[in-house]
N, CA, C and O atoms as CSV, one atom per row, in Angstrom:
chain,resi,resn,atom,element,x,y,z
A,1,UNK,N,N,32.672,-27.268,-34.979
A,1,UNK,CA,C,33.305,-26.455,-33.972
A,1,UNK,C,C,33.616,-25.064,-34.510
A,1,UNK,O,O,33.519,-24.063,-33.800
A,2,UNK,N,N,33.994,-25.032,-35.787
A,2,UNK,CA,C,34.349,-23.764,-36.374
A,2,UNK,C,C,33.131,-22.838,-36.467
A,2,UNK,O,O,33.259,-21.631,-36.260
A,3,UNK,N,N,31.944,-23.395,-36.779
A,3,UNK,CA,C,30.751,-22.554,-36.903
A,3,UNK,C,C,30.324,-22.012,-35.541
A,3,UNK,O,O,29.784,-20.909,-35.462
A,4,UNK,N,N,30.555,-22.759,-34.483
A,4,UNK,CA,C,30.221,-22.294,-33.139
A,4,UNK,C,C,31.095,-21.105,-32.753
A,4,UNK,O,O,30.614,-20.144,-32.152
A,5,UNK,N,N,32.373,-21.170,-33.099
A,5,UNK,CA,C,33.287,-20.076,-32.795
A,5,UNK,C,C,32.906,-18.804,-33.549
A,5,UNK,O,O,33.081,-17.700,-33.033
A,6,UNK,N,N,32.394,-18.954,-34.748
A,6,UNK,CA,C,32.010,-17.769,-35.516
A,6,UNK,C,C,30.713,-17.153,-34.987
A,6,UNK,O,O,30.446,-15.975,-35.224
A,7,UNK,N,N,29.918,-17.931,-34.282
A,7,UNK,CA,C,28.655,-17.429,-33.731
A,7,UNK,C,C,28.816,-16.803,-32.344
A,7,UNK,O,O,27.886,-16.160,-31.858
A,8,UNK,N,N,29.950,-16.971,-31.706
A,8,UNK,CA,C,30.159,-16.450,-30.352
A,8,UNK,C,C,29.952,-14.939,-30.239
A,8,UNK,O,O,29.290,-14.510,-29.294
A,9,UNK,N,N,30.473,-14.110,-31.135
A,9,UNK,CA,C,30.212,-12.665,-30.998
A,9,UNK,C,C,28.715,-12.327,-31.081
A,9,UNK,O,O,28.231,-11.472,-30.340
A,10,UNK,N,N,27.996,-12.985,-31.966
A,10,UNK,CA,C,26.556,-12.730,-32.092
A,10,UNK,C,C,25.822,-13.188,-30.836
A,10,UNK,O,O,24.931,-12.488,-30.355
A,11,UNK,N,N,26.180,-14.341,-30.303
A,11,UNK,CA,C,25.555,-14.837,-29.079
A,11,UNK,C,C,25.855,-13.910,-27.903
A,11,UNK,O,O,24.998,-13.688,-27.048
A,12,UNK,N,N,27.064,-13.372,-27.863
A,12,UNK,CA,C,27.428,-12.431,-26.813
A,12,UNK,C,C,26.588,-11.159,-26.895
A,12,UNK,O,O,26.150,-10.630,-25.873
A,13,UNK,N,N,26.367,-10.675,-28.109
A,13,UNK,CA,C,25.533,-9.489,-28.290
A,13,UNK,C,C,24.090,-9.755,-27.850
A,13,UNK,O,O,23.483,-8.920,-27.179
A,14,UNK,N,N,23.548,-10.900,-28.221
A,14,UNK,CA,C,22.176,-11.246,-27.838
A,14,UNK,C,C,22.068,-11.373,-26.320
A,14,UNK,O,O,21.119,-10.868,-25.722
A,15,UNK,N,N,23.016,-12.032,-25.708
A,15,UNK,CA,C,23.004,-12.186,-24.259
A,15,UNK,C,C,23.151,-10.826,-23.569
A,15,UNK,O,O,22.463,-10.558,-22.584
A,16,UNK,N,N,24.021,-9.987,-24.066
A,16,UNK,CA,C,24.206,-8.658,-23.483
A,16,UNK,C,C,22.955,-7.796,-23.605
A,16,UNK,O,O,22.579,-7.104,-22.659
A,17,UNK,N,N,22.315,-7.836,-24.759
A,17,UNK,CA,C,21.088,-7.060,-24.956
A,17,UNK,C,C,19.975,-7.562,-24.046
A,17,UNK,O,O,19.220,-6.767,-23.486
A,18,UNK,N,N,19.874,-8.862,-23.901
A,18,UNK,CA,C,18.855,-9.444,-23.021
A,18,UNK,C,C,19.084,-9.018,-21.573
A,18,UNK,O,O,18.138,-8.654,-20.874
A,19,UNK,N,N,20.307,-9.060,-21.134
A,19,UNK,CA,C,20.619,-8.655,-19.763
A,19,UNK,C,C,20.371,-7.160,-19.560
A,19,UNK,O,O,19.895,-6.754,-18.500
A,20,UNK,N,N,20.685,-6.345,-20.554
A,20,UNK,CA,C,20.458,-4.904,-20.435
A,20,UNK,C,C,18.970,-4.607,-20.314
A,20,UNK,O,O,18.571,-3.758,-19.516
A,21,UNK,N,N,18.154,-5.289,-21.087
A,21,UNK,CA,C,16.708,-5.090,-20.991
A,21,UNK,C,C,16.173,-5.580,-19.655
A,21,UNK,O,O,15.301,-4.949,-19.057
A,22,UNK,N,N,16.691,-6.690,-19.196
A,22,UNK,CA,C,16.206,-7.244,-17.928
A,22,UNK,C,C,16.551,-6.338,-16.751
A,22,UNK,O,O,15.784,-6.264,-15.790
A,23,UNK,N,N,17.666,-5.661,-16.805
A,23,UNK,CA,C,18.080,-4.797,-15.706
A,23,UNK,C,C,17.379,-3.441,-15.722
A,23,UNK,O,O,17.336,-2.763,-14.696
A,24,UNK,N,N,16.834,-3.037,-16.857
A,24,UNK,CA,C,16.239,-1.704,-16.981
A,24,UNK,C,C,14.722,-1.699,-17.004
A,24,UNK,O,O,14.130,-0.659,-17.293
A,25,UNK,N,N,14.077,-2.795,-16.719
A,25,UNK,CA,C,12.621,-2.833,-16.700
A,25,UNK,C,C,12.125,-2.091,-15.468
A,25,UNK,O,O,12.533,-2.419,-14.354
A,26,UNK,N,N,11.255,-1.098,-15.637
A,26,UNK,CA,C,10.746,-0.374,-14.459
A,26,UNK,C,C,9.862,-1.283,-13.617
A,26,UNK,O,O,9.151,-2.138,-14.145
A,27,UNK,N,N,9.914,-1.093,-12.321
A,27,UNK,CA,C,9.081,-1.901,-11.438
A,27,UNK,C,C,7.644,-1.406,-11.511
A,27,UNK,O,O,7.387,-0.202,-11.506
A,28,UNK,N,N,6.735,-2.330,-11.578
A,28,UNK,CA,C,5.325,-1.992,-11.646
A,28,UNK,C,C,4.785,-1.906,-10.227
A,28,UNK,O,O,4.775,-2.896,-9.495
A,29,UNK,N,N,4.333,-0.710,-9.841
A,29,UNK,CA,C,3.749,-0.526,-8.525
A,29,UNK,C,C,2.299,-0.116,-8.698
A,29,UNK,O,O,1.966,0.699,-9.558
A,30,UNK,N,N,1.455,-0.686,-7.880
A,30,UNK,CA,C,0.048,-0.325,-7.938
A,30,UNK,C,C,-0.129,1.107,-7.451
A,30,UNK,O,O,0.461,1.522,-6.454
A,31,UNK,N,N,-0.950,1.846,-8.175
A,31,UNK,CA,C,-1.206,3.211,-7.757
A,31,UNK,C,C,-2.071,3.215,-6.510
A,31,UNK,O,O,-3.009,2.430,-6.380
A,32,UNK,N,N,-1.739,4.108,-5.604
A,32,UNK,CA,C,-2.504,4.222,-4.371
A,32,UNK,C,C,-3.818,4.929,-4.682
A,32,UNK,O,O,-3.825,6.050,-5.190
A,33,UNK,N,N,-4.927,4.265,-4.372
A,33,UNK,CA,C,-6.231,4.853,-4.658
A,33,UNK,C,C,-6.944,5.299,-3.386
A,33,UNK,O,O,-7.967,5.978,-3.463
A,34,UNK,N,N,-6.425,4.931,-2.226
A,34,UNK,CA,C,-7.070,5.309,-0.972
A,34,UNK,C,C,-6.873,6.798,-0.715
A,34,UNK,O,O,-5.759,7.312,-0.815
A,35,UNK,N,N,-7.962,7.486,-0.383
A,35,UNK,CA,C,-7.881,8.916,-0.101
A,35,UNK,C,C,-8.453,9.254,1.265
A,35,UNK,O,O,-8.356,10.398,1.707
A,36,UNK,N,N,-9.048,8.274,1.943
A,36,UNK,CA,C,-9.688,8.518,3.233
A,36,UNK,C,C,-8.988,7.730,4.336
A,36,UNK,O,O,-8.444,6.651,4.102
A,37,UNK,N,N,-9.014,8.296,5.546
A,37,UNK,CA,C,-8.439,7.637,6.716
A,37,UNK,C,C,-9.579,7.345,7.676
A,37,UNK,O,O,-10.468,8.175,7.868
A,38,UNK,N,N,-9.551,6.151,8.284
A,38,UNK,CA,C,-10.638,5.680,9.137
A,38,UNK,C,C,-10.102,5.257,10.502
A,38,UNK,O,O,-8.906,5.012,10.661
A,39,UNK,N,N,-11.003,5.174,11.485
A,39,UNK,CA,C,-10.688,4.623,12.799
A,39,UNK,C,C,-11.849,3.729,13.220
A,39,UNK,O,O,-12.997,4.034,12.896
A,40,UNK,N,N,-11.584,2.633,13.933
A,40,UNK,CA,C,-12.674,1.788,14.409
A,40,UNK,C,C,-13.567,2.552,15.374
A,40,UNK,O,O,-13.077,3.312,16.208
A,41,UNK,N,N,-14.876,2.353,15.264
A,41,UNK,CA,C,-15.831,3.002,16.156
A,41,UNK,C,C,-17.008,2.057,16.360
A,41,UNK,O,O,-17.745,1.792,15.411
A,42,UNK,N,N,-17.208,1.538,17.579
A,42,UNK,CA,C,-18.281,0.568,17.832
A,42,UNK,C,C,-19.677,1.181,17.854
A,42,UNK,O,O,-20.654,0.451,18.020
A,43,UNK,N,N,-19.803,2.478,17.696
A,43,UNK,CA,C,-21.104,3.154,17.707
A,43,UNK,C,C,-21.985,2.606,16.577
A,43,UNK,O,O,-21.536,2.538,15.432
A,44,UNK,N,N,-23.229,2.215,16.878
A,44,UNK,CA,C,-24.133,1.675,15.843
A,44,UNK,C,C,-24.382,2.649,14.696
A,44,UNK,O,O,-24.824,2.226,13.628
A,45,UNK,N,N,-24.116,3.925,14.881
A,45,UNK,CA,C,-24.289,4.899,13.800
A,45,UNK,C,C,-23.347,4.612,12.632
A,45,UNK,O,O,-23.601,5.052,11.511
A,46,UNK,N,N,-22.259,3.876,12.886
A,46,UNK,CA,C,-21.273,3.582,11.837
A,46,UNK,C,C,-21.399,2.150,11.323
A,46,UNK,O,O,-20.451,1.608,10.754
A,47,UNK,N,N,-22.558,1.539,11.519
A,47,UNK,CA,C,-22.756,0.162,11.078
A,47,UNK,C,C,-22.650,0.030,9.559
A,47,UNK,O,O,-22.158,-0.984,9.063
A,48,UNK,N,N,-23.110,1.048,8.810
A,48,UNK,CA,C,-23.066,0.965,7.346
A,48,UNK,C,C,-21.651,1.065,6.796
A,48,UNK,O,O,-21.426,0.776,5.621
A,49,UNK,N,N,-20.697,1.470,7.622
A,49,UNK,CA,C,-19.292,1.486,7.206
A,49,UNK,C,C,-18.484,0.448,7.976
A,49,UNK,O,O,-17.285,0.619,8.197
A,50,UNK,N,N,-19.154,-0.633,8.385
A,50,UNK,CA,C,-18.488,-1.748,9.068
A,50,UNK,C,C,-17.842,-1.298,10.378
A,50,UNK,O,O,-16.798,-1.815,10.776
A,51,UNK,N,N,-18.486,-0.314,11.052
A,51,UNK,CA,C,-18.042,0.230,12.333
A,51,UNK,C,C,-16.694,0.936,12.245
A,51,UNK,O,O,-15.874,0.847,13.159
A,52,UNK,N,N,-16.475,1.641,11.133
A,52,UNK,CA,C,-15.314,2.517,10.975
A,52,UNK,C,C,-15.815,3.927,10.745
A,52,UNK,O,O,-16.755,4.142,9.979
A,53,UNK,N,N,-15.185,4.897,11.412
A,53,UNK,CA,C,-15.534,6.305,11.274
A,53,UNK,C,C,-14.436,6.993,10.474
A,53,UNK,O,O,-13.251,6.765,10.717
A,54,UNK,N,N,-14.827,7.831,9.525
A,54,UNK,CA,C,-13.845,8.552,8.721
A,54,UNK,C,C,-13.244,9.704,9.523
A,54,UNK,O,O,-13.968,10.490,10.135
A,55,UNK,N,N,-11.914,9.798,9.515
A,55,UNK,CA,C,-11.212,10.864,10.243
A,55,UNK,C,C,-10.209,11.561,9.329
A,55,UNK,O,O,-9.190,12.066,9.797
A,56,UNK,N,N,-10.491,11.590,8.040
A,56,UNK,CA,C,-9.553,12.160,7.069
A,56,UNK,C,C,-9.198,13.602,7.398
A,56,UNK,O,O,-8.028,13.976,7.318
A,57,UNK,N,N,-10.176,14.417,7.765
A,57,UNK,CA,C,-9.935,15.830,8.026
A,57,UNK,C,C,-9.323,16.130,9.376
A,57,UNK,O,O,-8.898,17.259,9.620
A,58,UNK,N,N,-9.267,15.155,10.250
A,58,UNK,CA,C,-8.694,15.359,11.579
A,58,UNK,C,C,-7.178,15.162,11.526
A,58,UNK,O,O,-6.681,14.362,10.733
A,59,UNK,N,N,-6.463,15.875,12.349
A,59,UNK,CA,C,-5.003,15.850,12.328
A,59,UNK,C,C,-4.476,15.131,13.557
A,59,UNK,O,O,-4.819,15.471,14.689
A,60,UNK,N,N,-3.639,14.132,13.318
A,60,UNK,CA,C,-3.013,13.377,14.399
A,60,UNK,C,C,-2.136,14.315,15.215
A,60,UNK,O,O,-1.275,15.008,14.674
A,61,UNK,N,N,-2.366,14.327,16.519
A,61,UNK,CA,C,-1.576,15.177,17.410
A,61,UNK,C,C,-2.302,16.432,17.844
A,61,UNK,O,O,-2.062,16.936,18.941
A,62,UNK,N,N,-3.198,16.952,16.993
A,62,UNK,CA,C,-3.933,18.145,17.409
A,62,UNK,C,C,-5.402,17.819,17.672
A,62,UNK,O,O,-5.975,18.324,18.637
A,63,UNK,N,N,-6.024,16.983,16.833
A,63,UNK,CA,C,-7.426,16.609,17.033
A,63,UNK,C,C,-7.565,15.302,17.830
A,63,UNK,O,O,-8.556,15.101,18.532
A,64,UNK,N,N,-6.573,14.425,17.718
A,64,UNK,CA,C,-6.642,13.135,18.400
A,64,UNK,C,C,-5.242,12.565,18.592
A,64,UNK,O,O,-4.279,13.027,17.980
A,65,UNK,N,N,-5.146,11.559,19.446
A,65,UNK,CA,C,-3.909,10.826,19.688
A,65,UNK,C,C,-4.151,9.348,19.425
A,65,UNK,O,O,-5.297,8.897,19.414
A,66,UNK,N,N,-3.096,8.605,19.216
A,66,UNK,CA,C,-3.174,7.155,19.122
A,66,UNK,C,C,-2.398,6.585,20.305
A,66,UNK,O,O,-1.167,6.565,20.294
A,67,UNK,N,N,-3.123,6.120,21.331
A,67,UNK,CA,C,-2.486,5.576,22.531
A,67,UNK,C,C,-2.387,4.067,22.445
A,67,UNK,O,O,-3.328,3.416,21.991
A,68,UNK,N,N,-1.297,3.508,22.860
A,68,UNK,CA,C,-1.100,2.064,22.855
A,68,UNK,C,C,-0.606,1.572,21.506
A,68,UNK,O,O,-0.449,2.355,20.568
A,69,UNK,N,N,-0.362,0.271,21.414
A,69,UNK,CA,C,0.166,-0.265,20.155
A,69,UNK,C,C,-0.498,-1.564,19.720
A,69,UNK,O,O,-0.082,-2.150,18.720
A,70,UNK,N,N,-1.507,-2.031,20.430
A,70,UNK,CA,C,-2.039,-3.356,20.118
A,70,UNK,C,C,-3.208,-3.338,19.135
A,70,UNK,O,O,-3.540,-4.376,18.563
A,71,UNK,N,N,-3.840,-2.182,18.925
A,71,UNK,CA,C,-4.994,-2.132,18.043
A,71,UNK,C,C,-4.718,-1.195,16.885
A,71,UNK,O,O,-3.600,-0.706,16.721
A,72,UNK,N,N,-5.740,-0.947,16.084
A,72,UNK,CA,C,-5.586,-0.060,14.944
A,72,UNK,C,C,-6.215,1.300,15.255
A,72,UNK,O,O,-7.392,1.378,15.607
A,73,UNK,N,N,-5.445,2.340,15.127
A,73,UNK,CA,C,-5.936,3.696,15.393
A,73,UNK,C,C,-6.319,4.367,14.079
A,73,UNK,O,O,-7.433,4.874,13.943
A,74,UNK,N,N,-5.412,4.373,13.117
A,74,UNK,CA,C,-5.672,4.962,11.813
A,74,UNK,C,C,-5.479,3.888,10.755
A,74,UNK,O,O,-4.425,3.255,10.694
A,75,UNK,N,N,-6.495,3.678,9.920
A,75,UNK,CA,C,-6.414,2.699,8.839
A,75,UNK,C,C,-6.918,3.337,7.547
A,75,UNK,O,O,-7.600,4.362,7.561
A,76,UNK,N,N,-6.561,2.701,6.430
A,76,UNK,CA,C,-7.124,3.095,5.149
A,76,UNK,C,C,-7.499,1.830,4.394
A,76,UNK,O,O,-6.948,0.757,4.640
A,77,UNK,N,N,-8.433,1.969,3.482
A,77,UNK,CA,C,-8.892,0.855,2.664
A,77,UNK,C,C,-8.573,1.175,1.214
A,77,UNK,O,O,-8.754,2.311,0.775
A,78,UNK,N,N,-8.101,0.188,0.469
A,78,UNK,CA,C,-7.622,0.438,-0.884
A,78,UNK,C,C,-8.667,1.064,-1.802
A,78,UNK,O,O,-8.307,1.748,-2.759
A,79,UNK,N,N,-9.948,0.846,-1.533
A,79,UNK,CA,C,-10.996,1.433,-2.371
A,79,UNK,C,C,-11.858,2.426,-1.586
A,79,UNK,O,O,-12.955,2.776,-2.020
A,80,UNK,N,N,-11.362,2.880,-0.432
A,80,UNK,CA,C,-12.074,3.825,0.441
A,80,UNK,C,C,-13.410,3.291,0.926
A,80,UNK,O,O,-14.292,4.075,1.278
A,81,UNK,N,N,-13.580,1.979,0.952
A,81,UNK,CA,C,-14.827,1.379,1.411
A,81,UNK,C,C,-14.519,0.331,2.484
A,81,UNK,O,O,-13.995,-0.737,2.166
A,82,UNK,N,N,-14.837,0.621,3.749
A,82,UNK,CA,C,-14.547,-0.340,4.825
A,82,UNK,C,C,-15.304,-1.662,4.682
A,82,UNK,O,O,-14.907,-2.665,5.276
A,83,UNK,N,N,-16.377,-1.677,3.911
A,83,UNK,CA,C,-17.148,-2.920,3.749
A,83,UNK,C,C,-16.471,-3.889,2.780
A,83,UNK,O,O,-16.587,-5.101,2.957
A,84,UNK,N,N,-15.770,-3.390,1.767
A,84,UNK,CA,C,-15.223,-4.275,0.734
A,84,UNK,C,C,-13.732,-4.112,0.494
A,84,UNK,O,O,-13.137,-4.924,-0.213
A,85,UNK,N,N,-13.107,-3.081,1.066
A,85,UNK,CA,C,-11.708,-2.799,0.757
A,85,UNK,C,C,-10.717,-3.601,1.577
A,85,UNK,O,O,-11.046,-4.153,2.626
A,86,UNK,N,N,-9.486,-3.650,1.066
A,86,UNK,CA,C,-8.371,-4.278,1.784
A,86,UNK,C,C,-7.811,-3.254,2.760
A,86,UNK,O,O,-7.480,-2.135,2.367
A,87,UNK,N,N,-7.703,-3.631,4.021
A,87,UNK,CA,C,-7.297,-2.706,5.084
A,87,UNK,C,C,-5.784,-2.645,5.223
A,87,UNK,O,O,-5.095,-3.662,5.146
A,88,UNK,N,N,-5.280,-1.427,5.430
A,88,UNK,CA,C,-3.879,-1.196,5.769
A,88,UNK,C,C,-3.847,-0.347,7.038
A,88,UNK,O,O,-4.474,0.710,7.100
A,89,UNK,N,N,-3.113,-0.815,8.050
A,89,UNK,CA,C,-3.021,-0.063,9.301
A,89,UNK,C,C,-1.937,0.991,9.141
A,89,UNK,O,O,-0.772,0.663,8.914
A,90,UNK,N,N,-2.320,2.249,9.258
A,90,UNK,CA,C,-1.383,3.355,9.146
A,90,UNK,C,C,-0.695,3.646,10.469
A,90,UNK,O,O,0.518,3.853,10.506
A,91,UNK,N,N,-1.465,3.663,11.563
A,91,UNK,CA,C,-0.938,3.920,12.900
A,91,UNK,C,C,-1.594,2.968,13.889
A,91,UNK,O,O,-2.816,2.984,14.037
A,92,UNK,N,N,-0.805,2.136,14.571
A,92,UNK,CA,C,-1.390,1.268,15.588
A,92,UNK,C,C,-1.731,2.064,16.830
A,92,UNK,O,O,-1.168,3.133,17.065
A,93,UNK,N,N,-2.632,1.555,17.607
A,93,UNK,CA,C,-3.005,2.195,18.860
A,93,UNK,C,C,-4.502,2.313,19.007
A,93,UNK,O,O,-5.264,1.717,18.246
A,94,UNK,N,N,-4.917,3.081,19.984
A,94,UNK,CA,C,-6.338,3.303,20.260
A,94,UNK,C,C,-6.625,4.785,20.046
A,94,UNK,O,O,-5.919,5.643,20.578
A,95,UNK,N,N,-7.651,5.079,19.275
A,95,UNK,CA,C,-8.028,6.456,18.956
A,95,UNK,C,C,-8.556,7.157,20.197
A,95,UNK,O,O,-9.476,6.660,20.847
A,96,UNK,N,N,-7.980,8.310,20.532
A,96,UNK,CA,C,-8.403,9.105,21.687
A,96,UNK,C,C,-8.562,10.543,21.234
A,96,UNK,O,O,-7.590,11.182,20.831
A,97,UNK,N,N,-9.814,11.067,21.299
A,97,UNK,CA,C,-10.069,12.458,20.893
A,97,UNK,C,C,-9.508,13.410,21.939
A,97,UNK,O,O,-9.472,13.089,23.127
A,98,UNK,N,N,-9.069,14.585,21.489
A,98,UNK,CA,C,-8.550,15.596,22.416
A,98,UNK,C,C,-9.539,16.721,22.567
A,98,UNK,O,O,-9.285,17.671,23.307
């Protein structure tokens, strides 16, 4: 019992250091690699991009609108490739050119 009491300060230091390290670990976030914005387009001209048209240079509100909320208006793919990338919907709706 006496040896346990003498080890308590050391155990407290170890526990405190462990907790301090655990609380200060930075969160690992995946870097965003997507640089292009796409919209669905059933035109056969976009078949090689899985029927998505790139609209990166177009500005929402001046070049086009997104009407409705049930479909995807603006999307991006994690690797900028609609054929193989993971899709993220940026703005729901239906793409309407102005």
